[in-house]
C-alpha positions in Angstrom: 85.9 48.3 146.7 88.7 49.9 148.7 90.0 47.9 151.7 89.4 49.7 155.1 92.6 50.1 157.1 92.5 50.1 160.8 94.2 53.2 162.5 95.8 50.5 164.9 98.5 49.6 162.9 102.4 48.8 163.7 103.5 52.0 161.6 101.1 54.2 163.5 102.2 52.7 166.8 105.7 53.4 166.0 104.9 57.0 164.9 102.8 57.5 168.4 106.2 56.1 169.9 108.0 58.9 168.5 105.6 61.3 169.6 105.9 60.3 173.1 109.5 59.6 172.9 110.5 63.3 171.4 110.2 64.8 175.1 112.2 62.2 176.6 114.9 62.7 173.9 114.8 66.6 174.6 114.9 66.0 178.4 118.0 63.7 178.3 119.5 66.3 176.5 118.7 69.1 178.7 119.7 67.0 181.7 123.3 66.3 180.3 122.5 62.6 179.8 124.6 62.3 176.7 124.5 58.5 176.2 120.7 58.4 176.9 120.0 61.2 174.5 122.1 59.3 171.7 120.2 56.1 172.5 116.6 57.2 172.4 117.4 59.5 169.7 118.8 56.5 167.4 115.8 54.5 168.5 113.4 57.3 167.2 115.5 57.5 163.9 115.3 53.7 163.7 111.4 53.5 163.9 111.3 56.5 161.4 113.1 54.4 159.1 111.0 51.6 159.2 107.4 52.9 159.6 106.9 53.8 156.1 108.4 50.5 154.8 106.2 48.6 157.2 103.1 50.7 156.0 103.8 50.0 152.4 104.6 46.3 153.0 101.6 45.6 154.9 99.5 48.0 152.6 98.3 50.3 155.7 99.0 53.6 154.4 96.4 56.0 155.3 96.3 59.9 155.3 96.1 59.8 159.2 99.3 57.7 159.4 100.9 59.9 157.0 100.0 63.1 159.2 101.1 61.2 162.4 104.5 60.5 160.8 104.8 63.9 159.7 104.2 65.1 163.2 106.5 62.8 164.8 109.1 63.7 162.2 108.9 67.1 163.5 109.3 66.7 167.0 111.9 64.1 166.5 113.8 66.8 164.5 113.1 69.4 167.3 114.4 67.1 170.0 117.4 66.1 168.1 118.4 69.9 167.5 118.2 70.3 171.4 120.7 67.4 171.9 122.9 69.1 169.3 122.6 72.5 170.8 123.4 71.1 174.2 126.3 68.9 173.3 127.8 69.7 170.0 126.8 73.5 169.4 130.4 74.8 169.0 131.0 74.0 165.3 127.5 75.0 164.3 127.9 78.4 166.0 131.2 78.7 164.2 129.8 77.5 160.8 126.1 78.3 160.8 125.3 78.5 157.1 124.1 75.2 156.3 122.2 74.8 159.4 120.3 78.2 158.8 119.8 77.3 155.0 118.1 73.9 156.0 116.0 75.4 158.8 115.1 78.4 156.7 114.0 76.2 153.7 112.2 73.8 156.1 110.3 76.4 157.9 109.4 78.1 154.8 108.1 74.9 153.2 106.0 73.7 156.5 104.5 77.4 156.9 103.4 77.4 153.3 101.9 73.9 153.7 100.0 75.0 157.0 98.9 78.2 155.6 97.6 76.5 152.4 96.1 73.3 153.5 95.9 73.9 157.5 98.3 70.6 157.9 101.9 70.0 158.4 103.5 68.5 155.1 103.1 64.8 154.9 104.0 64.4 151.3 106.5 61.7 151.8 108.7 62.9 148.9 111.5 60.6 147.7 114.1 63.5 148.3 113.2 64.0 151.9 113.3 60.2 152.5 117.0 60.3 151.1 117.8 63.4 153.0 116.5 61.9 156.3 118.9 58.9 155.5 122.0 61.5 155.1 121.0 63.6 158.1 120.9 60.5 160.3 124.1 59.4 159.1 125.4 62.8 160.0 123.8 62.7 163.3 125.7 59.1 164.0 129.0 60.5 162.7 128.7 63.6 164.9 128.0 61.7 168.1 130.5 59.1 167.4 133.2 60.7 165.7 132.8 64.4 166.0 131.8 67.1 163.4 132.9 66.4 159.9 132.6 69.7 157.8 131.9 68.1 154.4 129.3 65.5 155.7 127.6 68.7 157.4 127.5 70.6 154.2 126.5 67.6 152.1 123.7 66.5 154.3 122.3 69.6 155.4 122.5 71.3 151.6 120.7 68.2 150.1 118.1 68.4 152.9 117.6 71.9 152.2 116.9 71.0 148.6 114.5 68.4 149.8 112.6 71.0 151.9 112.4 73.2 148.8 110.9 70.5 146.9 108.3 70.2 149.6 107.7 74.0 149.2 107.4 73.4 145.4 105.0 70.6 145.8 102.8 72.6 148.1 102.4 75.2 145.7 101.8 73.0 142.7 98.9 70.8 144.2 95.4 72.2 144.4 94.6 70.0 147.4 96.4 68.3 150.0 97.4 64.8 149.3 99.8 62.5 151.2 102.5 59.9 149.7 103.6 61.8 146.7 107.1 60.8 145.3 108.1 64.2 144.2 107.6 67.3 142.2 108.2 65.6 138.8 105.5 63.0 139.5 103.3 65.6 140.5 103.6 67.6 137.3 103.6 64.6 135.1 100.1 63.6 136.7 98.8 67.0 136.3 100.0 66.9 132.6 98.6 63.5 132.0 95.1 64.6 133.4 95.3 67.5 131.1 95.7 65.3 127.9 92.7 63.3 128.7 
C-alpha cells in the first residue's frame, strides 16, 4: 500500500515561499535596491537548492510538489532576469547570444509541455538540476565580481542544452509524469517495457 503524503510539507512550504518571494525580488530590483535584490534572490535560490533534497530525504515527493516547484522556479527565474536587466544589462545587450539561446530553448520546451499536457514542465531532470547550479554560480559571480564572459557562455549554453532535453522528454513521453531523471532513463524504461 502506497504511503499518503500530506501537501503540508517542508519542501512544499519552501516552494510556496519562492512563489511569494518572486514579486518581492522583482520589486527590489525595480526600485533600485541592489543589495536587497541580491539577498532575496540568493535566499530563493538557496531554497530551490534544498527543497528537492528535503522532499527526497523525507520521502515527500508528490506530483503537486513537483508542479509547485516548477512554477516557483519559473517565477524565480523571471524575477532574477528583472534584476539582471535593471542592474547588469549592459554586457547582455552587447553579447546577447547565449541568453537568447537559453531563453529560446526554455520557451520552446515550456510551450511544448504546456500545449501537450496543459502543465508546466516538472520533470526534474538531472541535467536541469546541474544547469541550475551553474546558473546560480554565474548569478553570484555576476553580482559579486562582475560579468565573466566564459562563465556566461558555459552556464547558459549548458542550461540551453538542459532545456532541449526537457523538450525531448516532453515529446517522448505519452502522458505527463514528474521526477524523471533524463531522456536516457525515459527511453530505457520504454525499451524495457517493450521487451516484456
